[in-house]
N, C-alpha and C positions, 0 to 999 in steps of 0.2 A: 366454608365445607359445603358441598355440593349435596342437596335434597337425595335419599334415597327414593324410590318409586316404591310406594308398596304397592305390593301384589301377592294373590295368594296361589300356590302349587295346585297345579291340576290336579283335580281329584279330592282336595280337602276345601273346608271351610271352615268362619266363625263362626260359634254361637256368640250371641248378645243375651245380656242379663236375662230379656222376657223371655228369652228361648229356654236359656239354662234354667229359670225357674221350674217354670213347667216340667220340663226332663226331669227334673230333681223333685218335683212331686210325685210323674209317673214312677218314677226309680224306687222311692220312699213308698209308695202304698202298693208294688208289685214286691216290695222285701218287706215289708209288714203280711203280708199273704203264705211269703217263702219260710219266713219263722215261722209260723203258724204253723205248719206242718214239721218242725225240729229241725229245718235247716240252715248251718252255719257259714259267714264269709270266707273268702280265699283271696288271696293275692299273690299274684305271678309277678316276674320280671317281664318287660318288653321284651327284650332280646332271649333268644335259645340259641344253642351251640345248633349246627348245619344239620348235623345228625341224628337231632333229635324231631326236626321239623321236615325233614323230609321223608317220603316213603308212603303218604295217604294220596298216592294218585296222581298221574301226571298234570291233571290241572290243578288242581292244588300248588304242586311243587313249582309251574308255572308262574302263579302268582305270589309269589314268597318275596318279601325284598331283602337280598342277598348280600352282606358285602364281607370284607377282614377289616375286624377290627385292629387296635394298633399293637396289641398284644401277638397279633398275627393268626389269630382263628378266627377261621369261618363262621358267620352269626347272620341269622336273620332274624326279622320282624315277627312275633305271634301269626299267626292267620286265622286262628281262630284260640276258644280257652281251654278244647276238650282235651288237645295235645298237651298243652301245659298241666293240665291237672295229672294226666295219664304217669308225665315224668314226678310229678311231687310224691301217687298213691308210689311209684317205685323205688322211690327216696326214702321215705317216713313209712316202714314198715310198722313204726306200732301206734300210728292212728286208727282208732278203734271203728271195726266194721262193723255193717254199714257206715261207709263216710256219706253224709248229707252235705254237700257243699252249695253254695250258690256264690257266683263271681261278676261283679260287674270293670269288667275296664275295657280302654279299645284294642282294636286289632288292625291288623293294616294287610292289603290285599293289593296288589299290579294289577288291578284291572281294568277295561274301559270304564272311563267315568261315562253315565249316563245323569239326566236328570233323575235325581232320587239319589243317586248312587255315586256311592265314593269310595274313596282308596283307605281311607281311615274312618273306623265308623265303631260304635260303642255298641260291645254284645253284654247282653244280661243271661250267663247263663245257671242251669239247676242241675244238679248229678246227684246219684248214687250210685254210691261204689261198695260191690263186696256182696252183692245177694244176687240169688238167682231168683228168687222170687216174684213174681208178675205183677206184686202188690205195686213195689219198686215204678215199677212202668205207671200203673193205674194211678200211684199218686202222681206222679210227676202232671198226666194225665189230666187228672183233678185241678192241681196247683194251676196249672196253665187257662182253664176255665173260671177257677175261681178269680185269678189278677185279672183277667179281661172282664169279669163283673164288675169288678171291684175296681174298673177304671168307667164304668160307664158304657161297654162295650158288647153290642151284641156280636156273638161268634160260634162256631159251629168246629168244634174239634175233631178231625179226621186220623183215623188210625187202621192202621193195616198192620203183616208181620212178611219181613223180607225172606223169611223161609217159606212164606205159602208164595211166592214171586220165584222161588227157587223151583217150589212143583209146578210152576209154572211153566219154566225151562223144561222139565220131565215131561211134561204133557204136551208140550207143542212140540216136542221134538229137536230142539234148540241148543245147541254144544255151551258147557259153562263159560267159557273163554270169551262168548257173545253177550255173558250177562250184563256188564258193564254200559255197553252203546243200548243195550234194549230197555237197560230199567232210566235210562238218559231220555230215552225218547217217551215211554212208559209217563215220566215224570212230568212231560207237558201237556196230558190231558187236559188237564182243568184250563189251559191257557188256552190250547191249540183246539182242541174239540175232537172227540173218537176221528171222523173223517180224513185228517192232519195228519193223526197219529198213524192211521193204517199205511197212508201213504208212503211217509217215511221209514214205516217197516220194510214195505218193499223198493222200488223204482227211486221215489224222493219226489220230495213236491215243488213248489216256486210258489215263496212266499207273498206275500201284500205287495212288497218293493220290490220284487221282481228276481230276490235272488235266488237261484237254485241250493236247496238244500237236498243234499244226499242221503239216497236210502239205503237202509242197511242192507235190502237185497235178498232178506229170506223169502222164502218158496212160500205159495199160496196157501199149500195144507199149513204151514204152521202160522199164516197171521189168520186164516180161519179160525184156529182154535185161541189165539190169541185175543181176535176180538168175542168169540162168544165166551172169554173169562171176562173183557171191560163191560161186555152188555149187561152182566148179571145187574140187578136193578134191585137190588132188597130194599125195604119199607122199615127193616130194624136189625138191631144189632141179631137175635138171635136167627132173625131171617138170611144174614147175610151168613154168618157160620152155616147154615143148614144148606145155602146154594153154595156154597165152595165147597164141603166136606161133599157133597153129590157129586160136583164135577170132577172132582181131584179123587174119588172114592177107587180108583186102579190105579192113581200114581203113591210108586212105593217112598216113604217115610213123610210122607205130605201131615203124617198125624201128627206132629211135632208141631208145628205154628199153628195148626187148626186148636191146638189144644192150649195155647197160649191164648190168640185170640178167646177163646170161651173163658181161660181165665180172667182176663181182663173186664170180660163183658158182665162175667157175675159179680164182681169187686163194684163196679158202674153200679148193676142192677141193685146190688145192696147199699147203694147209699141214694137209691132212687134217681139218678139223674137221667133224663127222659132221653129216647132214642135220637129227639131232632137236635139235642145241643151236643152228643158227643156219637158219631156215627162211626160205622166199619166203614171204610173207601177201601175196597181190596186194589184199588190204580196205585194207590201211592208207592214211590219208592224210596225220594229222598235222593238227592246226586249224590252225597259221599260215601265212598266205597268201604266203610269200615264200621257199618251196622249191619248188625248180624240177627237181631229177630224183630221186635215192636219196633215200627216208626209211626210217628204221627206229627200232623201240623194244625196250626189256628189260621182260619181263615173269617174275616170280619164278612156279617150278614149284613147289616143296614147298609144301604146303597149309597148314602150321602159320603162313606167309606167303602165302598165294595174295590174303588180304583187300589186301596194300599196293598191287595191278595195277604201272600202268608206273613204273620205278622210269628208266630212262633214255629218251633219245628224240631224235630230234632227223634232219637230212637236207642234201641241196646246197641252196645260195642264190646260184645265180650271177647273181642280180639285185643284191640289195640292197645290196652297197658300191658299184654304178655309182650309186645315188643322192647318193654325196657323191663320184664322178670325173668320174661324166658316160661312161661306159666300165663293161661288164661286166668285172667281178674272179670268177672261178672260185673257189669257198670252199665248207666243207663242215664238217660239226659234230655235237655232241651235249652235250645236257646233262643233269645227272644230279640226280635230286631227293634231297637229302641226307638229308632229315626224312624221306621213305619209307625209304631205307635203313636210318636210325637203328631205324625200325620192325620192320624185317623183320629186322633182328640180334637184335633184342632177342625177338624172337617166337619165333626160331629158338633160341633158348638161346646164344648164341653167344657173350654176352660178360656177365658182372656189372658195374652200377653201381660205380663205386670214386669215393671222393669226395676222395683223397687221390694225390699225385704221390708222395710217397715212398714207399719200401719197408721204410723202417727209423724207426722212434721213440727216440730218447736218453730215456729218461724221466728223471725229476729226484727222488731221494730223500731230499738237503740243498741245501735251497736256499742254503747258505752256501758252498756249492761248483759253485755255477750254470756259472761259468767254466770248471772243469773238464771239466764234460758238456758243454759249447760247444766244448770242445777236440777231443774226441771226438766231435760232431758232425760238425766242420770236417775232420777225417782224413777222414773216412769219404766226404766229400763229395768230398775233394781225389779220392780213390782211384774214382770214378765211379759212387757209390753214393747214391741219392738220400735224404738224409736229412733228418727234423724233430726238433729239439728242443723237446721239449717247455716250455712258456712261460705255462699254463693255471695258474688257481688251486688245482688238486684238490692234495693232497699224498700222498694216498693210494695205494699204489702199485698196488691192484688196481683205479680209478678211473683211470687212467693208461694200465692193460692196457686198459681195457673204450672207451675214449677210441680208443685204438687199433683195437681188434676195430672200432668201427662205423666207423671210417675205413677200413677192411680195407688197414690197415700190415701184411704179414705177421708182419715182425720189429719185435721191443721190445730193445731193451739195457737192461737195471737193472745200475747200481753201487751200492753204500752203503760203509759204512766197511768192514767188513771188505773188500771186493774194493777199495778205491782202498788196504790198508794189506798187501793180500797181492798186489796188478798183477794184479788179475784182474778177469773183467766175467762178468757173466752172458745169455747171450741164451735168449729166448724164441722159439720157433719158433708164430706164431699160428696161419700157415697150415696146418702140421701139425694142428694142434685141430679145423682145420674139415675138413680132408681127411678126416681117421681118423675124424670126425664122434663127437668126444669128449662125452660126455653131462657137461655140467655145471649139474648142480641148485645147487648153492651156490657163488656166487662165493669165498666167503671160503676154502671148503674149497679151492676151483681153486689159489688162487691160496696158501696153506699148502701143499699137493702140487706145488708146483712143476710141474705139467702140462707136458711137451714143453719143459723148460727145463734147459741144462746150463752149466755154470760152467767155466772156460777161459783160461790165462796172457792175460793184454790182448797180447799181440804178434800171438797166430793171432785175432785177432777179424773184420780184413778177410777173412781165407781161410775163415771158419768160415760167417759170413755170406753171403758170395758159392757157399759150397756147399750153404747152404738154400735160396737164391734160385733156383739152379739147379737145385732139385728140385721149387722150387712149381710 
């Protein structure tokens, strides 16, 4: 049989054990935060009918993996989790509302792969469906902030309101049909800067690679009013609300968006959340067309993780579920970029990649007594200690300890014939060796000197290991 060449599809990736364990740790910590707010889990199929997925803008539709399945139906892989949630809410009318759910599943987008950008990626969403209260939006924002704090990441949450941006259209004399193009350009403000955004609003610009980026062709007076809006530089949430209130004082229907900003800000003030942790940034637009009210995103502020960019984002989408129900259903939510968070945690040095779930390796010095070693390993597992029994081909204790070290297993149990006869066990604290930076120049000498190793009565095994793990 000829060998099949192993290769990955373009835009996809494998996650090896060390990466998976860190990712699961990140997910677990965020899940605990969300559940502390009363959010519950939901799972939906990867495939949806074509009519479920389309209709959310030309850009989203172009990114959907579409095909005809064997039964003859046109289906596609979900491109986000919000659309599936909308279908669920329309199908299961008896779900109590407000419905507060989180969901952790992969999504697929046929997009141009770039470094750090893939066609399959994991989304972690949090949403509240069935309430118009701005408290729901404020809870999403504070849960985002709490999650990043839990991960040890410094961040700033920025929020605004699509209704305020709609008022910007009226203020600038720009027709509604231009809104999507305008908001798409405004969404580049953080990355491209005000100068480049202004150029794109007008005649266009040339990017760093020399490519020509077409402009929207707005009139000078319209651009001037947008620049006036984008140049507002409030220092606090209350300053931002006052500034936009003054700017839009003659704009019809501007009050609603400003009132919603005020309600969220009052909730944050009541929780004593500082202005520099959660701020009003009036220029935030968010890319998707279906946002109808508050929009928000989280960016990391530590220099070591600054290149990661936005790690969470979302907003209110009161019209989306109405595609299925025929009537508006209020909803708000956010999505986390797990892959970006992973990169951020790694760049911060917050966690080493471990390739094992075991805290203890039971080594095997006498293969004829493998069942006795297995009993020791099983006893430790029943005491709640993750334990691996060495089943490899190496008989050398030094090579077995090297295996434990490579897997970042912190404790090894060693039992030879003398220990069996005396009712004793030897424990090697591999974590201590790393913590104290023991100089290991000669592995044979290291094993011979039994660095970090103690011999104890077998009855003390569990308590000794627990003590070692507690101090690691």
